[in-house]
Backbone bond lengths (Angstrom), bond angles and torsions (degrees), N, CA, C in turn:
res aa  C-N    CA-C-N  psi(-1)  N-CA   C-N-CA  omega(-1)  CA-C   N-CA-C  phi
1 M - - - 1.447 - - 1.517 110.88 -
2 S 1.333 117.00 -41.57 1.463 119.41 -176.63 1.517 111.94 -65.39
3 S 1.332 117.27 -36.86 1.460 118.86 179.67 1.519 110.40 -67.23
4 A 1.341 117.81 -29.95 1.464 121.00 177.66 1.521 110.76 -66.21
5 I 1.313 117.15 -39.16 1.468 120.99 178.64 1.519 109.87 -66.92
6 T 1.322 116.32 -47.72 1.464 120.95 179.06 1.519 110.36 -61.10
7 Q 1.318 116.69 -42.59 1.462 121.02 -179.31 1.530 110.81 -65.33
8 A 1.329 117.72 -41.64 1.463 121.10 179.72 1.522 110.73 -63.12
9 L 1.332 116.79 -41.96 1.468 120.40 178.54 1.524 111.03 -66.25
10 T 1.324 116.52 -41.67 1.458 120.69 179.13 1.526 110.59 -63.32
11 Q 1.320 117.43 -43.77 1.459 120.91 179.24 1.524 111.33 -63.37
12 A 1.331 116.42 -41.25 1.463 119.92 179.70 1.532 110.50 -62.49
13 I 1.325 116.29 -45.62 1.467 120.02 -179.78 1.526 110.54 -66.69
14 D 1.327 116.62 -44.03 1.469 120.10 -179.80 1.525 112.03 -62.07
15 S 1.335 116.80 -38.82 1.468 118.90 179.88 1.522 111.03 -67.67
16 L 1.320 117.30 -35.64 1.472 120.42 177.22 1.526 110.77 -66.54
17 V 1.324 116.26 -43.52 1.465 120.64 179.72 1.530 109.91 -64.27
18 A 1.339 116.70 -40.31 1.467 120.71 179.85 1.530 111.14 -62.66
19 E 1.316 116.45 -29.48 1.468 120.74 178.35 1.523 111.73 -86.00
20 G 1.315 117.31 -0.11 1.460 120.95 179.43 1.516 113.56 81.34
21 K 1.324 117.26 15.86 1.465 121.16 -179.73 1.517 109.88 -98.35
22 E 1.303 116.07 146.79 1.460 122.41 175.44 1.530 107.54 -80.93
23 P 1.344 118.86 118.28 1.472 120.09 -179.52 1.525 111.68 -59.92
24 S 1.307 115.43 136.76 1.459 122.30 174.54 1.517 107.49 -135.84
25 V 1.306 116.22 167.76 1.464 120.46 -178.76 1.528 110.00 -59.33
26 A 1.330 116.78 -45.13 1.462 120.17 -178.36 1.524 111.87 -64.50
27 L 1.329 117.52 -42.93 1.456 120.33 -179.76 1.527 111.74 -66.74
28 I 1.326 115.89 -40.08 1.470 119.39 178.20 1.515 109.97 -64.83
29 K 1.328 116.59 -45.83 1.463 121.17 -179.53 1.529 110.43 -59.03
30 A 1.314 117.50 -38.23 1.458 121.17 -179.79 1.528 111.74 -68.84
31 R 1.323 118.07 -27.55 1.468 121.81 -178.66 1.520 113.76 -83.67
32 L 1.322 117.79 -16.62 1.466 120.94 -176.35 1.520 111.01 -78.08
33 S 1.327 116.72 135.60 1.461 120.61 178.11 1.530 110.90 -78.09
34 D 1.322 117.23 -34.10 1.462 122.03 176.27 1.519 108.65 -109.87
35 P 1.326 117.29 134.06 1.465 119.07 -179.18 1.527 111.87 -66.82
36 L 1.315 115.28 142.04 1.462 122.12 175.57 1.516 108.48 -125.35
37 P 1.328 117.37 152.72 1.473 119.82 177.28 1.532 110.79 -62.49
38 M 1.318 115.90 145.48 1.464 121.34 -178.47 1.533 112.57 -56.10
39 P 1.351 119.64 -41.94 1.466 118.35 179.69 1.532 113.15 -59.06
40 V 1.329 117.32 -32.48 1.467 120.97 179.17 1.527 109.69 -67.77
41 I 1.331 115.88 -43.93 1.468 120.36 179.65 1.523 110.32 -65.34
42 I 1.321 116.46 -42.00 1.471 120.92 179.62 1.520 110.30 -62.55
43 K 1.336 116.93 -44.34 1.470 120.99 179.41 1.525 110.61 -60.73
44 A 1.329 116.16 -44.34 1.463 120.17 179.81 1.520 111.24 -63.40
45 L 1.323 117.20 -43.50 1.464 121.20 -179.66 1.529 111.17 -65.06
46 Q 1.322 117.09 -43.34 1.468 120.12 178.56 1.522 111.05 -61.75
47 S 1.315 116.64 -42.79 1.461 120.19 179.07 1.521 110.75 -65.22
48 W 1.321 116.82 -41.82 1.465 120.57 179.80 1.529 110.64 -63.30
49 K 1.335 116.93 -40.92 1.467 119.92 179.98 1.524 111.75 -66.84
50 S 1.331 117.69 -34.16 1.461 119.61 -176.96 1.529 113.27 -86.34
51 S 1.343 117.26 -32.01 1.463 118.23 -175.41 1.525 114.01 -131.84
52 A 1.315 117.50 6.68 1.466 123.75 178.72 1.534 112.64 60.21
53 R 1.324 116.68 30.37 1.458 119.95 174.32 1.525 109.02 -150.32
54 V 1.325 114.52 155.80 1.463 121.15 178.86 1.525 107.92 -96.64
55 P 1.335 117.96 130.15 1.471 119.12 -179.44 1.522 110.87 -71.16
56 K 1.327 115.63 161.06 1.458 120.60 175.60 1.525 107.69 -68.06
57 I 1.309 115.47 124.46 1.457 120.80 -177.65 1.510 108.47 -116.73
58 E 1.314 116.03 127.71 1.455 121.57 -178.27 1.516 110.41 -108.86
59 R 1.315 114.50 140.59 1.459 120.17 176.62 1.518 107.71 -88.22
60 Q 1.308 115.69 129.28 1.456 119.59 179.55 1.520 109.26 -91.67
61 D 1.321 115.20 141.78 1.447 119.72 177.35 1.523 109.57 -70.84
62 A 1.306 114.76 152.02 1.458 119.67 178.01 1.523 108.86 -63.81
63 P 1.330 117.40 143.32 1.461 119.09 179.59 1.529 110.34 -61.60
64 A 1.317 115.14 145.15 1.455 120.75 -179.48 1.521 110.49 -68.43
65 T 1.306 115.57 151.43 1.459 119.64 177.18 1.526 108.98 -70.43
66 A 1.310 115.44 164.23 1.461 120.28 -179.47 1.528 110.54 -61.37
67 E 1.330 116.18 -38.99 1.462 119.61 -179.82 1.528 111.03 -64.34
68 A 1.336 116.98 -41.98 1.463 120.75 -179.93 1.527 110.55 -66.31
69 R 1.321 116.43 -40.05 1.466 119.97 178.96 1.529 110.29 -65.11
70 I 1.323 117.06 -41.97 1.469 120.87 179.90 1.524 110.08 -63.95
71 A 1.332 116.79 -42.84 1.464 120.25 179.42 1.528 110.67 -62.84
72 A 1.331 117.50 -41.34 1.465 120.87 178.60 1.524 110.90 -65.01
73 L 1.316 116.95 -40.56 1.465 120.48 178.74 1.523 111.39 -67.29
74 E 1.321 116.86 -39.41 1.465 119.83 177.29 1.523 110.71 -62.80
75 Q 1.329 116.78 -40.77 1.462 120.96 177.72 1.527 110.32 -63.35
76 Q 1.326 116.41 -42.56 1.461 120.81 179.62 1.531 110.76 -63.61
77 V 1.319 117.52 -42.59 1.464 121.13 178.54 1.523 110.34 -62.41
78 A 1.334 116.87 -42.00 1.462 120.10 179.44 1.526 110.72 -62.65
79 E 1.330 117.64 -43.31 1.463 121.29 179.08 1.526 111.55 -64.50
80 L 1.327 116.60 -42.78 1.467 120.37 179.85 1.526 111.24 -67.02
81 T 1.319 116.66 -37.18 1.461 120.52 177.54 1.526 110.48 -63.57
82 A 1.330 116.32 -42.14 1.467 120.29 178.53 1.525 110.70 -64.05
83 R 1.326 117.49 -41.19 1.470 120.60 178.38 1.521 111.01 -65.04
84 L 1.329 116.28 -41.35 1.469 120.52 179.86 1.515 110.06 -64.21
85 T 1.313 117.81 -42.23 1.465 121.90 178.86 1.529 110.39 -61.81
86 A 1.341 115.77 -42.55 1.463 119.66 179.21 1.524 111.25 -65.22
87 L 1.312 117.80 -40.31 1.474 120.96 178.61 1.515 111.22 -66.79
88 E 1.309 117.38 -40.77 1.452 120.80 178.58 1.528 111.13 -64.96
89 A 1.324 117.16 -38.85 1.456 121.23 178.57 1.512 111.38 -67.17
90 R 1.320 116.35 -36.91 1.466 120.91 -179.57 1.538 111.20 -70.59
91 N 1.318 117.64 -33.28 1.461 121.95 -177.80 1.536 112.82 -88.49
92 A 1.297 117.06 -7.43 1.470 119.43 -176.78 1.518 112.45 -83.85
């Protein structure tokens, strides 16, 4: 997924340069088929202006809900408890 974002930004910037236009946040945003957050576009443009390349940009997953986090923690506690019980039995 991250390479697709980087590739889309690179293609947008390259197409603008090929047309003789100076890439800007608005022009890049208009060229993207999928919307990206403005800070991502700004970061890519700044990197391109300073080093003529777009950095690898990764999409972060949405944070888990409180219920999902609690369920994961409960599962982890159960697994750790089972391991502790097994270690105690082995050392007894």
